[in-house]
C-alpha positions as CSV (number, residue, x, y, z in Angstrom):
1,M,50.9,4.1,-4.1
2,K,49.1,6.6,-1.9
3,K,45.4,6.0,-1.4
4,K,43.0,8.8,-2.2
5,K,41.1,9.9,1.0
6,K,37.4,9.2,0.7
7,E,35.0,12.1,1.4
8,V,31.9,11.3,3.3
9,R,28.8,13.2,2.1
10,V,25.1,12.6,2.8
11,K,22.4,12.7,0.2
12,L,19.0,12.7,1.8
13,Y,16.2,11.2,-0.2
14,G,12.7,12.5,0.2
15,K,13.8,16.0,0.6
16,G,14.6,16.6,-3.0
17,G,17.6,14.3,-3.0
18,K,19.7,17.2,-1.7
19,L,23.5,16.6,-1.2
20,L,24.4,18.1,2.1
21,S,27.4,20.3,2.8
22,K,30.5,18.9,4.3
23,R,29.7,20.9,7.5
24,E,26.2,19.5,7.8
25,T,27.4,16.0,7.1
26,I,29.9,16.3,9.9
27,I,27.2,17.6,12.3
28,L,24.9,14.7,11.4
29,M,27.7,12.1,11.7
30,N,28.7,13.5,15.1
31,E,25.0,13.3,16.2
32,L,24.8,9.6,15.1
33,N,27.9,8.8,17.0
34,R,26.6,10.7,20.1
35,I,23.3,8.7,19.9
36,K,25.2,5.4,19.5
37,A,27.4,6.2,22.5
38,K,24.4,7.2,24.6
39,Y,22.4,4.1,23.9
40,E,25.3,1.7,23.2
41,K,23.8,1.0,19.8
42,L,22.4,2.8,16.8
43,T,18.9,1.7,15.6
44,P,16.1,3.8,14.1
45,E,14.1,3.4,17.3
46,V,16.8,4.9,19.6
47,A,17.6,7.6,17.0
48,I,13.9,8.7,16.9
49,K,14.0,9.2,20.6
50,E,16.5,12.0,20.0
51,V,15.3,13.3,16.7
52,V,11.9,14.3,18.1
53,K,13.7,17.0,20.1
54,K,13.4,20.3,18.2
55,N,17.1,21.2,18.9
56,N,18.3,17.9,17.3
57,P,20.2,18.4,14.0
58,F,18.1,15.7,12.4
59,H,14.8,17.2,13.4
60,K,14.5,19.5,10.4
61,Y,14.7,16.5,8.0
62,F,11.5,15.1,9.2
63,E,7.9,16.0,8.6
64,W,6.1,16.8,11.8
65,D,2.6,17.6,10.5
66,R,0.6,14.5,11.5
67,K,-1.8,14.6,8.4
68,K,1.2,14.8,6.0
69,V,3.0,12.0,8.0
70,V,0.0,9.7,7.8
71,K,-0.5,10.3,4.1
72,A,3.3,9.7,3.4
73,Y,3.1,6.5,5.5
74,L,0.1,5.2,3.7
75,L,1.6,5.9,0.3
76,A,4.9,4.2,1.3
77,R,3.0,1.2,2.7
78,M,0.9,0.9,-0.4
79,R,4.0,1.0,-2.6
80,N,5.5,-1.7,-0.4
81,I,2.4,-3.9,-0.7
82,I,2.2,-3.5,-4.5
83,C,5.9,-4.6,-4.7
84,C,5.2,-7.6,-2.5
85,F,3.2,-9.4,-5.2
86,R,5.7,-11.9,-6.8
87,E,5.5,-14.8,-9.1
88,Q,7.6,-17.9,-8.7
89,L,9.1,-19.6,-11.7
90,E,11.7,-22.1,-12.5
91,E,14.8,-20.7,-14.2
92,D,17.9,-22.8,-15.0
93,G,16.7,-25.6,-12.7
94,R,16.0,-23.5,-9.7
95,M,13.0,-21.6,-8.3
96,V,13.2,-17.8,-8.5
97,E,10.8,-15.0,-7.5
98,R,10.3,-11.7,-9.3
99,R,7.9,-8.8,-8.9
100,I,4.7,-8.9,-10.9
101,M,4.1,-5.1,-10.8
102,L,6.9,-2.8,-12.0
103,N,7.2,0.9,-11.2
104,C,7.4,3.2,-14.2
105,Q,7.5,6.9,-14.6
106,D,4.7,8.7,-16.4
107,S,5.2,12.3,-17.5
108,V,1.7,13.2,-16.3
109,L,0.9,10.9,-13.4
110,G,4.4,10.4,-12.0
111,S,5.0,6.9,-10.5
112,V,2.7,4.2,-12.0
113,Y,2.7,0.4,-11.7
114,H,2.2,-1.9,-14.6
115,D,2.4,-5.7,-14.8
116,R,5.7,-7.1,-16.2
117,E,4.2,-8.2,-19.5
118,Y,2.8,-4.8,-20.2
119,V,6.1,-3.1,-19.5
120,M,8.1,-5.5,-21.6
121,S,5.7,-5.1,-24.6
122,H,5.9,-1.2,-24.6
123,E,9.4,-0.1,-25.7
124,D,9.4,3.2,-23.8
125,L,8.6,1.5,-20.5
126,R,11.0,-1.3,-21.3
127,Q,13.8,1.2,-21.9
128,Q,13.0,2.8,-18.5
129,K,13.5,-0.6,-16.9
130,V,16.8,-1.2,-18.7
131,K,18.1,2.2,-17.5
132,Q,16.8,1.5,-13.9
133,A,18.4,-2.0,-14.0
134,W,21.7,-0.5,-15.2
135,H,21.6,2.1,-12.4
136,N,21.0,-0.6,-9.8
137,I,23.8,-2.8,-11.2
138,C,26.2,0.1,-11.1
139,Y,25.2,0.8,-7.5
140,W,25.9,-2.8,-6.7
141,K,29.3,-2.6,-8.4
142,T,30.2,0.5,-6.4
143,E,29.1,-1.2,-3.2
144,Y,31.1,-4.4,-3.8
145,N,34.0,-3.2,-5.9
146,G,36.6,-4.3,-3.4
147,L,35.5,-8.0,-3.6
148,M,37.9,-9.6,-6.1
149,E,35.6,-12.6,-6.4
150,F,33.3,-10.4,-8.5
151,K,36.0,-9.0,-10.8
152,P,34.8,-11.2,-13.8
153,I,31.3,-9.7,-13.4
154,F,32.7,-6.2,-13.3
155,K,34.7,-6.8,-16.5
156,A,31.5,-8.2,-18.2
157,M,29.6,-5.1,-17.1
158,N,32.1,-2.9,-19.0
159,K,31.2,-4.8,-22.2
160,V,27.5,-4.5,-21.5
161,E,27.9,-0.7,-20.9
162,K,29.5,-0.2,-24.3
163,T,26.7,-2.2,-26.0
164,L,24.0,-0.1,-24.2
165,K,25.8,3.1,-25.2
166,K,26.1,2.0,-28.8
167,K,22.3,1.3,-28.8
168,S,21.8,4.8,-27.2
169,I,20.1,3.3,-24.2
170,L,22.4,4.9,-21.7
């Protein structure tokens, strides 16, 4: 059986989640390879050394206005800090951690954080979390689909998906 050739495409988040053209994807991949060859490694630090140059193909995907950059950094840092608050509890005989504050979408305010109990007690917010969890699980499945050790989990996911669709959650 002939394997289907995989197409590499880039979806940049933070710029409207735009899927780049094949041409632009090739240009950016070539640039990453060039940087890796030049520095003998590819890290964000060495890439930034190149990206700051105005003629670099990645340059246009960054914000260069210092006030906007500072605001974006502060917002990202605050989001990270809010998500750092975790509770520890025992589950099935082992200690687990989970976030205390959960990110939900509000039609007026956008991204809002609520404590777990609040989210679970409001059906609309709870539904958001179910959809988000399912999205994350599907991403995980796509990422690790080739690992046969997880095949029973993937089969169980198909059953869960049918159930969620019957309940009109997905």
